[in-house]
N, C-alpha and C positions, 0 to 999 in steps of 0.2 A: 403565488396562488393565479397570477393572471397566464403564466404561459402553461401549466395544468388548462385553465380556461380553454382559453384557444386550441390548444391538443385537442379537449374534449370535445370542443362544437363542430370544428372543423371534421373530425371525424363522426359524426352523429347526424351535421347534415349532409355531406358527400358520398357518405352511409347510404343514406334514405334515398338520397339520388337514383344513386346506383341502384340499389334493393327495389322501385318502382320507376325501374326502364326510361328513369325521365332522362338520364347522359344519353341512352341510345335515341331517345326522342329526339335530342342538342344535333344527337351526333348525323341523324336524317337529313336534316336539317343546316347542316354544313357548319356546328357550332361544335369547335373543338374542347377538350380539356384546358387546353391554355387559358382561352377564348373565355370559360368559365372560372377560372382562377383569378383574372387579371383586374378585376373590380375589388372580390376580396384581396388581392394582394398588395395594390393599392392603400386600401383601406388599413389592412397589418401593419402596414408600412409606417402609414402615419399613426397607429397605435403605436408601436414600438419609439416610435419617435418619440409620444407622448409619453410613455413609460419611464423614458430615459430621463427627460425633463422631470415627470414627477420624483424618481430617484435620486435627481442633483438637486433639488430645490426642495418639496416635500417635507421629504423623508430625515434630509439632513435637519431640515425646521420642527420636525415633529418631535426628534431623538433628544434635539438641543432642549426643548421646554419638558420635557418628561424626564430627562434624567435628571434635569434643575428641581423640579418639584420633586422625586424619590429624596432627592440629597436631602432638600427643607424638612420636608415631613420626619427623614431620620433623626434629625435635629431639637424636632419640637416634640418627635417619639421615641426617645431613645430605646424603649424596649424593641421596639420595631426594627430598630438597627441591626439588631443581635443575629447576625444570619450566624446558619450552622455550617460548623467544620470551616472558619478562617476566623481571623483576627477582627474584631470590630473598635471604630474609637469610640470612645463615650468619657467625656472630659479627659482628667489625666491619666486614663485609665484605658488598655488594650486589650478587649474581651473573647477568648473563645470558648467556644462551649459543643458541644459533641451532640447533643439533640435539646430542641424545646416540647415541652408540652404544656396543657390548661388551656382554656378558652382564650386567653391573651397573651399565651405565651410566654407566662411565666413562670413557669418552672422550668429548671437549668439541671442538665447533667454533665459531669466532667466539663470541671469549670478551669479554666486557665486564666492569670492575669498579670500585665505587668504592669505596673504604677512608676509613670514618668516623675523624674525628678525637677525641679523649677534649677538644682544648680548646677547638676550633671546631665551631661548628655548621655543615654545609654537607658538599658534596665536593669536595675539595682534591683529594682523588687519584687519578687514574684509570689503569687498565692497560687495555690492549685488544689481544688474543692473536688468532693462526690459528688455533689449537688450544692442548689442555690434556686434561693427566688428573690422575684423582683418583688417591692412592695411600694405603692405610690398612693396618694391621695388626690382626688379633686382641685382643693385648697392650698395645698403642701406646693414649695418650690423643690422639695429636697425627694430625690430618688435614691430609695433604700434598699443594699442589696444582703439576703442574708443569706451565708456558704457555711454549708455545715461538712464537720468531717472531713477535713484539709490540714493544709503545713503551710507555712511564712517562711520564705528564704528573702536575707538580705544581707549584700554584699556593704561589708562594712568600709570606709574611707579612710583612709589614713596617710598623714603627709610625710610620715617616716617613710624612705623610700624602702629599708631592712624587714621594715613591720608589713610591708603594702604587699612584698613578695609572698610572705603567709598566709594572703590569701582570707584575710581575717571576713568572715561574715555568721549570722548570728541567724535560726532557724528551731521553731517552736511549733506546736501542735495544739490543732481549736478543734472544739467540738461546734462551738456558733462562731461566726465571725460575722460584726454588721458595718458595712462600707455606707455612707451617707455621700449622693455625689448631689452635688449644688447647682439645680438647672433654671436659675433666677437670669441666666445668661439665654436659656432658650425662649426666656416671654419675650424677645422682642425680634425671633426670628421671623423674617418675612419671604411669606410661599412665594413671593414674586419675584424673589433675587434671583439672578441668573448667573451666578460667578463660574461657571463649568464650563468652559466650551470647546477645550482642547481635544476630546477625542474623537478618532477617525471617521466615527458614522456622524458626526456633524456637520462634518465639513462637506461643498460641494466641489466641484473637480477643481474652480481654480485651487479654495482654502488646500486641497490635499495636493497638489502638485507642488503650492509653496510648502507645506511642511514636509511632501517628500525629499525633494532640496535640501531643505536645513537640515533633515533627518540625515540626508547622505553629507553634508559638509561634517556636520558632527560626528556622524562615525568614523571620516577620515581624520578629523582633527584628534578624535580618542587613539586610533593606531599610534597615530605621530607622536600622540603625549607617551604613549606606555614605549613604543621606540626610547626616545630623549627617557623617559626615565630609566631605562634599562641600561641604554648607553649612556647616563652620567654616573651610573653605580660601580663603572668597569672603572672609574679614577682615570680613563685616558686620556681627555683633556687635560689634567694635571700635570701631566709628565711633562718633562723637558726632551723636548723636539729638537732643543739645537744643542748635542750633548755632541763633542767627536771623538771619534773614539781612539787612544790610544795603544800606540803598537807596543807590544811586549817583547821585549829583546831575550827575553828567557823561553823556551820551548817545556810548555807544561801538559803533563795528558788530564784532558777536565772529561768528565763522563758526560752525558746528553740528558743526563735525567739534573734539572736545574736545582731542585732540592738540597747534593748531592753538596753544593757550595758551602749550606749554611749547616752549624750544627745540630745538635739532636732537641735541645730546648727551640730553638729559632724554627726547627723543622713542626714541631707541634702547634707553635703559634701560626705559623703560617695555615696550615692544612685548617685547624679549628676555622679561621678568619673566613677563609677559602668557605667551607662546611657552610658554616653561621651564613656567607655572603649567596650561596645556592639556595640554601634553604628557604632565607628571606625574598629573593628573586623567584624561588618557584611557589611561594605565597601570594605574592603581588601579581604573578600570572592568573592563579588559578582565580584570585579576586574577581580581574578583570576581566576572565573569560565567560564567569558567571554573568559581569553585567554588561559585557559585549552580546551572550545568548539573549536578553533580556530586551537589550534596544535592537536588535536584530529581526526578534519576532514583533518590538514595536514596529519597526517597520515596515517588514511584513504586511501586517494585519491593514498599514496605509495603503500599502500598493494594491492588495487583494478589493480593500474597500475602492478605490478610483478603478479598477478593471468591471467591477463587480455592476457598476452602475451602467458599463457601455453592453457588457454580457448580458444584463437583464434583458435590453431595447431586443438585442440578435437574437436572445433564446425564443422571444416570441414569434419573430419573424421564423427562424428556421423549425421551429415547434408548428407553425400553420403548416410547411411543404413538407412535413411529414404525415401531418394528419388527413390533410385534405388527400390527399394521394392515397393512400393509407384505406381510409372510409370507400372511396373509389373500388377499389382492389378486391377487399373483404367483402364488400356489397350487404351490410349492413345498418342500419343504424338507429334509433331509439336509442334506449340506456343501458339494455343489457349487454353484450358483446363489446361495443365500442367502450363503454365503461372499465371494460375489465382488460381492453387493450393498451387504454389510453393510462389506467395507473399502474399495468405494469411498466408504462416507456417512459414515465415519468416520475416513479420509482425509480426504476436505472438510471434517469437522466440526474434526478437527483441525490444518490448513493455514491454516485461516482462523482459527483460536484463538492458532497461531504468528505469523503477520503483524502481527493485532491486541496482541499481546501485547507485539510487539518496540516497533511503534508506539506505544502507552502507558508503555514504560516511555523514550524518548526525547521522551516528553510533545507528539508528532504527533498523539494523542488522547486523550481523555480516559482513564484508567485504567481508570475503573468500567466505562465503555462498551469497552470494550478488552476488559477480564476477560470478560465476559457475549454480547459482539456474539456468536460462533458459539453459544450457545446459544440467543439471541433467531434467528436465523436459521431455527435446528432448531424452533421453538414453534409458528411455521405452519404448515413441512412435517408437524410429528404432528395438528395440528388437521384438517390437509386430509387427511390420512389415513384419519383415525379416521373420518370424517363419510363418505367415498366407504365405506368400507369397511361403518359399521352404516347405509349405507345399499342397499346391494348394488350400487352402481356401480362400470365399471370404473376400473382405476388411471390411465387418463388418459382425457378426449374432446374430441378436440382439435378440434372444432367447434364445440364452447361458446367456446373461447377465439379459433380463428381468424376466426368470422364476424362481429363487433363490428370485429376489427382490419381484416376485408377493406373492410366498410363504410365504417370511417372511412379508410381508404386510397385508397378507393375502386378495388378490386380486383374483376374481373369476369374469369367463365372468357374464355378465348378464341375469338373469333368470336361473341363475345355481346353486347346492348346492354339496357338497365333501360328501361321503355316503361310509367307510370303504374305503378311497384311492381311491372311484372313482368317477369322478366328472360326475355329472346328470343335464343334460340342459334340462328347462322348457319351452324354448323359442313357444314351440309348441303352448301355454298356448295361445298365443297373436290372434290365427286362428280360436279360439273356442268364441261360441257364448255367451252372460252374463246367459244363464237359462244354457248352459253347462258346464259356470263353476261352476254357483251353485251347479249342481249334483257332480261337482268334491267333492265341498269341502263336502258335506254331506254323498260321499259314494264311497269316495277312496280308500278304501278299494278293494269293489266289481268289481272296475271297474281295480283292481291289479295295483294303486299306490301307493307309498309310502307316508307315510302323511306329510313328509317334501313339499307336494305338497301344501298343506293349503295354508300358507302364501303368495305363488309367485299368486294361482286365486285371493286370497282375495286380494293381491293389485290392479292386474288388475281390479277389481272390482271395487275399489276403484277409481281407475282413470276414470274411466267411470261413475264416479260421480252416482255409485249404493248408498243409502242412506243405514243407520242399517234398518230402516221401512220396507224398501222394501226387504232388508233379513228377516227381519224377517216375513212378510207375508209371504216367501220362505220356513219357516221353518229353517232359519238358524238363531243361536241364538248368539248375540255375547257380551261380557260380561261388565259392564262401564269398570272395571279394566283396562282390553285393550283398550279400546277405547283414554281414559286419559293416559295411556301409548306410545300408537301411535302420540298421540299428542305432549306432552312431546319430544319422540324420534324424531319427524319431528325438535323442536326447537333447540333441541342440533343439529342438522344439521347442520343448518339455521346460529345459530349463531358461530360453529365452522368454516364454511367458511367465514366468515367474519372475523374471529381471525386469520384465516392462509392467510386471502387477507392483512389485516396490518403486521401478521409478518413478510412477504415477504418483502412488499416493509421498512420494517424497515431497517432490517439486508441489502437490496440492497443499501437505502443511508447509513446507517452504513458505508460499503466497497466503498461506492465513499468518502463519508469524508476522509478518510486515502488517496485513491487515488488521491484527490485533494489538499490533505493537503501535499503529496509528490512533486506533481509538485508546489508548491509554488502557489495554488490557494488559500488564507486564506477565501477572501469573500464568494466565493462558498462552502468551506468546511466548513466553518461557517453554513451557509444555509443548509448545507446536514443532518451535525449533529442535526439542532434543530429540524428540519423535521423530522427526524429518533430516534428523541425522544418523538414527539408527537405521530408517528404511533405507538411505541412500548407503550405509556400510553395506545392509543385505542385498542394495542392487548388485554392487561393486563385484561382490564375491560372487553371486549369480553371473554376472556378466564375465568373471575369470573363467568360471566352470565352462561358460555358454563357446566361449574364444578356445579354451583347450579340446573340449568336444570339437568342435567344427573340425581343427588342429586334425586329431583322430578319424575324423569322415574322411579329409582328402587323404590322409597316409594310406586309408582301406580301398579309397573309391578306384576301379580301374574302368576304365583307360583314365590315366593319367591326365588332372584338370588343374589346371592355376588355382591356387587357393586364393581365399581371402585375405585381402593386404591387410595386415597387421596395421598400419599405419594407418587406412582409411577404417578401420575397425576403432582405433583410438579416438578419430576425430567424431566419428558418431556415438561417442560416450555420452556427451550430455547432449544428445538428438535424438536416444533410443525409440522412442517413442515412432519414426521415422525408420531408423536404424533395422531394428524390430522386424518389418514389414519386406525390406530389405534382403536381410538375410536371411529369412525364411523361403522365400521366392529365390535365389540363387541355391540356395541346397536343393530347393524341389526340380528346379531346372536339371542340375548337376546328376541328382540321384537319375531323373527319368532318363538322361542320355543313359548311365551307365545302365540302366535297366535293359533299354536294347540291345546294348551290346552282350548282356552279361544273360537275360534272360532267354533261351532259345529253345 
């Protein structure tokens, strides 16, 4: 809330100053924007430091007390402890329900219960019911759970190993099953008891640093323990290392397969032993892998919690330098436009941080980078806006960004050509009549035009559906090679448009796949990747056809020009959003040169 408040307040205040020409009055007296922001910058810096101290001391204390209070209330009121969709511990039972209803949450749907045994570790009794109801009275120490329409399963323990291999168990069906949970021990619950203190959001910086260091050591020890376990299972240490090889005076031929040294029965025993050993090792690795993933996620949460304490204070400072110059640039105060801009900026900041945090918790990206990502994105924006505001420039000057891009992609205005660095515009040809255009093509020199005007005049005639026969009747000769090249060029551009369309859709769906995957939407993520692969496949087909058509274009082109390098085409495959424009401009330039030579 605090970063949003600072962002909104700074936009509103500085926007109001600019709207009422107070900045103009300040500048006329020699007070610059930097000087205006200096006092507030010092205040925001102090506020950022206070925010860090609050996040480091007050928030952990509040989390510590509220979490312990919730746990104690859950002990005192077990019905409140049953959360939907997860297992909840009540007495000797672990209870999971799909949904709760009723004024006190007493009606349960889809109940699954595991009963713990005092004699054996594990869940050997399972009860599954369609529905249930919690009942209790104010003066009773018994919580009554009534289950309806369910099954009872119990795994029977047998000391005889042979009988145990048969997996003996009992199963029964019930219409109504009543369980009584003794709540006598809950009468002595102390609501002020504070036994839970190990969560990452309850720790300050020193506590987090100590815990992170301990978790790293524990992680290292776990990996070492796994390595030692796997090594000991190989029984290499039990082998006698002091055996001296005995030279055999008899020459015998041995196979490279060591199993050939044993008879068939022994081979089977060795292979079975190896298979069992590998399956057991794989099971150990899979089990440890899940444990490592949980411990890594727990470690990442501690690292994120540590960096969030610093990031919150820094974000307040950076968002001030986003909001203050932005308000001065948009010159709008009050609640309207500044509120909209502040909310849009903060939502972008918040969702980027949320996606990065989820990815960091899962280990997809570095937890430190994930915590600071949204702040790092806002930092250059703040620098950019501050520079533009202090230099009295507008919010955006698109020409300064578009001109280098146009130069790189060789984009020029319609009906224009660059000769010796000078852009010549031929838009005036659109106003010429057909006969006048034909005259331009035949006698461009006498009309004081450059030969580059011929392709533009010819294209306008083509748009007006003037046929080759009509041109021939008026003394204009068009070689067949140019006609074929022009047709191929049109096909290249059309197929390239379809290629970039499916390329763009495929890339967007691929990005959405990772977004949905990080937000735990596997079904939508799976659909996105499937559609993305289909679009990319279609894009590749159009890419190949485009390349073949470009080859045909250069085959018919007269005079001969160096075709597009196939290696460069392949290198541009993953960057087709740029390659499309480069290809299109290259084809157009070569076709215009051909027009100059072949249309006379």
